[in-house]
C-alpha positions as CSV (number, residue, x, y, z in Angstrom):
1,M,-0.2,0.0,0.2
2,Y,1.0,3.4,-1.1
3,P,1.5,6.5,1.6
4,A,-2.1,8.3,1.1
5,E,0.8,11.7,1.2
6,L,2.1,9.9,-1.7
7,V,-0.9,10.0,-3.3
8,K,-3.5,12.5,-2.8
9,P,-2.0,14.5,-6.1
10,M,-2.9,11.6,-7.7
11,R,-6.2,11.0,-6.5
12,E,-7.1,14.3,-6.9
13,D,-6.0,15.1,-10.2
14,L,-8.9,12.7,-11.5
15,V,-11.2,13.9,-8.7
16,N,-10.8,17.5,-9.1
17,A,-12.1,16.1,-13.1
18,G,-15.0,14.9,-12.1
19,F,-14.5,11.6,-11.2
20,E,-16.3,9.8,-8.5
21,E,-13.3,7.9,-6.0
22,L,-14.6,4.9,-5.5
23,Q,-13.5,3.3,-2.1
24,T,-15.0,0.2,-1.7
25,P,-16.6,-3.3,-3.3
26,E,-19.8,-1.4,-2.5
27,A,-19.3,2.0,-4.2
28,V,-17.9,-0.1,-7.3
29,N,-21.0,-2.4,-7.8
30,S,-22.8,0.4,-7.2
31,A,-21.8,2.8,-10.2
32,L,-21.5,-0.2,-12.4
33,A,-25.3,-1.6,-11.7
34,K,-26.5,2.4,-12.8
35,E,-28.0,2.7,-16.4
36,G,-26.5,4.4,-18.9
37,T,-22.2,4.4,-19.5
38,T,-19.8,4.3,-16.9
39,L,-16.2,5.1,-17.8
40,V,-13.9,3.3,-15.2
41,V,-10.0,4.4,-14.2
42,V,-7.9,2.0,-12.7
43,N,-5.6,4.7,-11.5
44,S,-1.3,3.6,-11.0
45,V,1.1,5.8,-9.6
46,C,3.2,4.5,-12.8
47,G,4.4,6.9,-15.3
48,C,2.2,6.2,-18.1
49,A,-0.7,6.5,-15.4
50,A,0.2,10.4,-15.2
51,A,1.5,11.3,-18.7
52,N,-0.5,9.2,-20.6
53,A,-3.5,7.9,-18.7
54,R,-5.7,10.2,-16.8
55,P,-4.6,13.3,-18.9
56,G,-5.8,11.0,-22.0
57,A,-8.9,10.0,-20.1
58,K,-9.6,13.7,-18.8
59,L,-8.9,14.6,-22.5
60,S,-11.4,12.1,-23.5
61,L,-14.4,13.8,-21.4
62,Q,-14.2,16.5,-23.8
63,N,-15.5,14.8,-26.9
64,I,-19.4,15.4,-27.7
65,K,-20.7,12.2,-26.4
66,K,-19.4,11.1,-23.2
67,P,-19.8,8.7,-20.4
68,D,-22.7,9.5,-18.0
69,H,-20.9,8.5,-15.0
70,A,-16.8,8.5,-14.9
71,V,-15.2,6.7,-11.8
72,T,-12.1,6.1,-10.7
73,V,-10.5,3.3,-8.0
74,F,-6.7,3.3,-7.4
75,A,-4.5,0.3,-7.4
76,G,-2.3,-0.1,-4.9
77,V,-4.3,1.8,-1.9
78,D,-8.0,0.7,-2.2
79,K,-7.1,-3.3,-3.0
80,E,-10.8,-4.4,-2.2
81,A,-11.9,-2.0,-4.3
82,V,-9.6,-2.3,-7.1
83,D,-10.7,-5.7,-6.8
84,T,-13.7,-5.3,-7.1
85,A,-13.9,-3.1,-10.9
86,R,-10.9,-5.9,-11.9
87,G,-13.9,-8.9,-11.5
88,H,-16.1,-6.7,-13.2
89,M,-13.2,-6.2,-16.2
90,I,-12.9,-10.4,-17.0
91,P,-11.3,-11.4,-19.4
92,F,-8.9,-9.2,-19.1
93,P,-6.3,-9.7,-16.8
94,P,-5.2,-7.1,-14.6
95,S,-3.7,-4.3,-15.0
96,S,-3.0,-1.0,-13.7
97,P,-3.5,1.8,-15.2
98,S,-6.3,0.6,-17.2
99,I,-9.4,2.2,-18.8
100,A,-12.5,0.6,-19.3
101,L,-16.3,1.8,-20.5
102,F,-19.2,0.1,-19.3
103,K,-22.6,0.0,-20.7
104,D,-25.5,-0.4,-18.9
105,G,-23.1,-2.8,-15.9
106,E,-22.0,-4.7,-19.3
107,L,-17.7,-3.6,-20.3
108,V,-18.1,-3.1,-23.9
109,H,-14.3,-1.3,-24.3
110,M,-10.8,-2.1,-22.8
111,L,-7.5,-0.7,-22.7
112,E,-4.9,-2.7,-20.7
113,R,-1.6,-0.8,-19.9
114,H,-0.1,-2.3,-22.6
115,H,-2.3,-0.1,-24.3
116,I,-1.1,3.0,-22.5
117,E,2.0,2.7,-21.9
118,G,4.7,4.3,-24.5
119,R,1.1,5.6,-26.5
120,P,0.3,10.1,-25.8
121,A,-2.7,11.0,-23.9
122,E,-4.2,12.7,-27.3
123,L,-4.2,8.7,-29.1
124,I,-5.9,7.2,-25.4
125,A,-8.0,10.6,-26.1
126,E,-9.0,9.3,-29.4
127,N,-9.4,5.7,-28.8
128,L,-12.0,6.1,-25.6
129,M,-14.2,9.0,-28.0
130,D,-14.6,6.1,-30.5
131,A,-15.7,3.9,-28.3
132,Y,-17.8,6.9,-26.4
133,N,-19.7,7.8,-30.3
134,T,-19.7,3.8,-30.5
135,H,-21.9,2.9,-27.4
136,C,-22.6,6.7,-25.3
């Protein structure tokens, strides 16, 4: 587990952009049970989360079509919440960071770490916007 003071600015990055932070399994299940579309960002302390995943996720929300809900869980901090979110992302293996789009509780689009690492935030945002245009 990472110290709270270390992850605080990384948590706030998405929360300040309008993402709801989920810290319990119950909160994750409740968020994914909502009707409509929900974007889930599995946040992380790694460099590709800071340089690619978080900026890409935030940029993607500037699209005309966007998810009804945007939520985040933090890997290495809120273990049970992350495990619950990842359970909804099966058959994809655990990956941090990762970004998933759900529609009416069903996984419809997934970006794993290998889709994020080394790719610019703009490319990640474009990928997500294409998913929003299809599913939102």
